[in-house]
N, C-alpha and C positions, 0 to 999 in steps of 0.2 A: 503494499499500500504506500502511496505518495505521502511524504512528510507534510505537505498540504494538499490534502485532497480536494477541499472545496476549491481552491484557488487553481489548482490544476485542471480541475472540470471545466471551470469558467473559462480559462486560457484556451483549453483544447477547443471548445465550441467556437469561439472567435476564429482560432487558428484553422480549424476546419473549413468554416465558412469562406475565409480567404483563399485556402488552397483550391477548394473545389470550385472556385470562380475563374473567371479569365482576368482578374483584376491585375495581377502581377505581370501578365502579358501585355497589356496594354500601359500599364504604369509600374516599369521596373524599379522606379525611385523610392516606391514603397517597401522594397524587400527588408530592409532592416528596422522598420518601424516597430513591428510587434516585437522583436526581441529586446529593444530600447525600453519600450513601454512595460515588459515584464517585470522591471524593476522600479519600485516606487522611487519617487524623488526624495521621499524622507519617510521613515518610520520612527515615531517617538513612542517609547515605551516607559512607564512609570510607574512607581509605588503609590498607592493610595490607602491611607490608614486612617481610622476614625475609632471613636469610642461608641459601643452600642449602648442600649438602654439598661443593660445589666451592669454597665460599667466596664466592661471586657473590651480590650483592644481588637479590632479586627483589621485585617489587610488584604488588598486585592490588587490586581495589575490593571493599570488603565493605558489605552493605546490611542494613536491617531496616526493611520497610514494616509499620507498625502502622496497620492498616485500621480497626477498630473494637472499642472495649472496652466497648460498652452492655451486654453480657450477662455481662460479667465480665473478668478480666484478659487481655491480648492472648496469644494462645496459636497456634503453628504453627512448622512445621519449619525446619531451617536445610539448605542445600544447597551443597555445595561441587563446582561443575562449571564448565568453560569456557563453557558456555551460559548461565550466570546473567547477568541483565541485569534492569532495572527492569521492563520488558514482561512478563517471565516471573514476576517476583517479585509484582507487583500482580494479575496474574491469580491466582496461587496464593492470595495473601491474601484476595482478594476470593471466590473458592471457599471459602476456609477459614472466612469468616465465616458463611456459609449453612450449611456442613457442621456446624460447631460448634454451631449453633442446633438442628440436626436431633438432636444427641445427646442433647437433654435436660438437660445440665450446664450449668454456669455458666462458660462460657468466650466470650472474643470472639475475634477472627481477626487474625493476622498470619503474615509469612513473610519469611525472610532469607537470607543466603547469602554466599559468596566465588565470585569468577569465576576459580577455579583448579581443577585436577584433581589431588586427592591421591595417586592411584593410581601406584605405582611408587616413591613417596619413601620414604626411610627413615624409621623410627620417631623418630630425632632431628631430623629435618627436619619430620615432622609435628608434632611436639611444638611445635617454633619457630613452625611456621604458626598452630596454635592459640592459642599464648600472645600472638602478635602480633594475631590476630583478636580475642580477648577482651580485650585491652587497651583497646579502645575500646568493644565491644558491652556490656561490664559496666557502662558507664553508664546504658545505656538498658532495663536488664532487671532483674527482681526477682520473687519469689514472689508478689508481689499488684499487679505491674506488668506484666510480660511474660515468659513462661515457653517459651522455645524448646524444640524436640524435634529429632530426627535427620530427614534426608530423604536425597536421593542421595549416596551417598558419606560420609554422616555416620552411621555405625552406633555400635555400643557403645565402640569403641576411640576414636574421635574425640569422642564424647560424654565419656568418662572424661578425655581431655586438656583438653577443653573446661572441665569442671567443676573439674579441678585449678588451672586458670589462674584460674578464678572465685574459688576459695577464696582463692588468693594475693592479688588484686585487692581483695575484699570483706573478708576476714578473717571470713567467716561460713560455716556450713554449712545450707543451706537448699534446698528442692525448686526450683530455679530452673531446672533443665534436667530433661527427661524423657526415658527411654531408657537410665536409668543402669545399671550393673552390678548383678547379683543380690545382691552381698554389701554394697551400700551405697546401697539405695534404690530398687530397681527394683520395678515391679509384676509378679506373674507374668502371663504371655502378653502383654508388651509386644512382643517381636518377632513373634509369631505373629498378633497381633490383627487387622491389616488383612487378611491373608489369609484367616484363619478368618471373619472377619466378611462378607467378598464371598461366600464358600461360604454362609454361613448363610443370608444374605438371598436368595440365589440359590434355595436350598432353599425357603425360604418363599413365594418368587414361585411356583414351581413348584406346591407345594402350595395356594397360593390360586387359581391359574389352572385348577387341574384339579380343584378343590373335594376335595383330600385324595386323590385317586386315584393320583397320582404324586409322586415325590420325584426328588432328583438321582441317586439309586440307579439304575444301569444306563444313565446318560447319558453320551454321548461328550462330553468338555469340552476345548475348545482354550483353552489359556492363553499369554499371551506374556509376555516377561520372564522373569527368572531370579534375581532379587534375593529379598530376604525375602518380598515380598508374594506373588510368583509361586511360591516354594517351598512355603510353608505354606499357600496356596490348593491347590496340587496335593496336598499330604499329607491336607489335610481333605477333599478330592474323594475319593480313595483311601478313606478312612476310611469315609466314607458309602456307598461301593460303586458310585461313579462310575469311568469311565475318562479318564485324561488322556491326549491325543494328541500335545500340542505343549508347547514352551518357546521361549525365543528370547533372544538378547543382541544388543549393536550389530554383531555380525559375522554374524549369521545365525539361522537356526531349527533345532531338531531335532523331527522329527516321528516318530511311531510309530502305525501304524494298529492294532497289538494293543494298544497301551497303554504309558506310560512307568511303570516300577516304583518301589517306595519306594525301593530300592537306587539306582536312577538318580538319583532327586531327592537322596538322600543323598550322592551323588558330585558333584552340581551344587553342593550347599553347601560340600562340603569344597574344590572347586575353586575356586569363587568367592571364598573366603577368602583365597585365595592371587591373586586375580585373573586365574585362568586363564579364557579364553573356552571357551564351549560345544565348538567345533571341537577343542581340545585335550582337553578333558575325554573327548569319546567319539571320540577318534582311534583307538583299539583296540577299540572296543565290539564285543562279539559278538552284540549283540541286533539286533532290526530297525529300531533307531532310526537315522534318516537325517539326516545334517547338510546342510542346505542354505544355502550361503554367500550373504550380502547379501540374504537374504530375511526377511519376516516370515511368521508360520504361517498367516494367513487364507487364502489362496489355494492352501495346499498340504496341505489335509485335504480328504478325499473325502467324509466324512460326519461332521456335528457337530450336537449338539443345544444346547450352551450355549458361549458365547465369553466369556471373562473376559480383557479388555486389562488387563495388569499391568505394563508397562514405562514409557512416557512419553506425553507429550501428541500429539494428533493422529495416533496410531499405526494407526488405521483409516480408510481412505479410502472415498470414495463406490463405487469399484470393487471394493473389497475386501469391504464390506457386501453389494453385490450378490452375490458370490460366495458368501457366508457363507449369505445366503438361499436360494440354490440348493442348497447343501450340506445344507441342513435345519435351520438355526438357528434356536431358538425363544425362548432368554433370551439377553440380553446383559446383564452388570453388569460396571461398569469400577473395576477395582482401582486404575488410574492415573487422575491428575487429567486431564480433557479428554481422553479417551484417544480419541475418535471425532471426526472432523471433523464440520462442520455438514452437509455432503453425506451423510456416512454416517448421522447421526442422522435426517435426514429420511427416508432409505430405511427404517430401522428403525421409525420412528413411522408411516409410511403402511401397513407391514405390520402394526403394531399393530391399527389400525383394521379389518383383515379378520378379527381373531380376537375371539370371544367368550369369556365366563368359563366356557363349558361344553366349548369345544373350540379348541385353540391349534393346530390342524393346518396352518392358513394365516396365521399371524400370528408376529410377534416382539414381546416384552415388552421394552422397554430399561429399564434402572436407570443414571441418572447417577451420577458418582462422589460427590457431595455426601451422597448416601444409601448408595451401595454400598460405599464404603471409609472411611466414618466410624468405624469400630470402633478404629482406630489412635489417633486422637485422643482417643475415649472412654476407651480404657485409660490415655491419659497423664493424662487428668484424675482417674482412679482412682489412678493414682501420685501425683498432687499431693495427693490427700485422705489416702492413706497416709503420705506424708512429714510432713504437718502433724500427723498424730496419732502419729507414730513408730511405726507398726505395719506389718505385712506381712498382706495378707489371704490366704485360702487360694486355690490355682488353682482349684479346682472353682467357687468363689464368683464368681472373676472370670469364669471363662467362662460362667457362669450369667447373669451380667449382660450381657455381650457379647450372647448370643442374645436376652435380653429387649428390650434397648434396640435391636438391629436390626430384631426384630419389630414393636415399638412405632414406629420411624421409618419402617417400610414402610405400616403401617396408617394411620398420620398422613397420609403423602403420598397413599395412596389416598382417604383421606376428603376431603383438602383438594382434590385434583384434581376429584372427583367434585362436591364443594359449588360450585365456580368454574368448572366446564367450559362451554365454548362450543361444544362438539361436537354435532353434530346426530343422532349415532348413540348409542343407548341400550345396545346389547349389546357395545360393545368394551370392553376392559379399560382401566382409567384410565390416562392418561399419568403415569407416575413422573417424567419429565423435568419436567412442569409442577408436579406436585403437590410434588416435593421443592423445588423453586425457590420456590412460592409459601409453603409451610410454613415454610421458613426465613426469607423475607422477612419475613413476618408477625411472626415472635417479634422479629426484629432491630428492625422498624418501630415496633411498640409501645413497646419500650424507647427508642428515639430520641424519638419523640413524648413520652415521659413525663418524658425528661431535657431536654427543651426544645431538642434539637438540629434538631428540624423543627417548623416552625410555619406 
């Protein structure tokens, strides 16, 4: 097994997309870019120590992986979780570089975190953790240097505590963190952005594949996860007329053949704010929602048109992908980073080749996370712009920008995949996996060459 398996998986996906295209044939100057980009510009690793509520000293490792600032200042989330390590953060930073390039905004890629789980800790202890973490991190970030955001277990509350610590250490008030509170610098739709964006691009995919004859309306949608991304994706699916048949968390999945309601999703949001598992939230549910302990939703739905992985990496296996195909899935868009295993992606891509632009009855169209979940970081960049101007944009305007950029990213990926395709078939839908990887790579590569980082 590789020393950094998550990073190696992410790197190989991009490498395969490049090698299996005609890009290097047309642009030999790109040949050295990926091997240079493989090495982060900077990795900061540091000790974080604090006193817990029992008066005991605890210690954990903090990280910031600053991979590329060729397109703008480093940008990427912070994750507080026991699974945080360099392999996970390098993979996330590597993905972030290309995702950020696809947004069409001027931001580079980074990722960071702390290998501790904040759940179940008191507010006082959480404040001490955030202050100890920021005591070191503040030396390496700034609004023109590196702008962290939230990720797993780093929501609005933690961002607020981190920002408060930043103010104390730096003696400045600037947009150095995104995902801030609504009354002190947030952009409208920041919590909703990733989930909304996943659904918007899925709807665009369906309309493109069916030449405008269909949309997400009337589709059965399986969603994994139950955090912000999953919740807002589910709400947007309902708003657009689709049916949500599943959600999940680390303890299991809930499935409803008749559909999960808006009230059910609001119950999930309320329960998760108190760290309640789905099993507890729906313990006394009178609807037809079924909780399946220790399960992911993919093999527990009988009929599904759309699958939206919105939990964590490698959450759809090859076997689960085969089940989804048999259950009728036509579209897969990843709200989580690297949500599908290589085996699952291979199955989806093979199915795609059976689909033509006029009929998708026999195929699956797969949208990778670089493209599918980029609305979150996109709105983070909007937040940076608003902070610099000391203004707040109207929610309708931000929502319109999300829709616009998601569609532009889709079309750019389609055009790039078609331009550099090595596939022998002319009637298959283009590979969004390859198109997104190539389009993001080209933007970063051109900047690296211009800067003299590659020669």
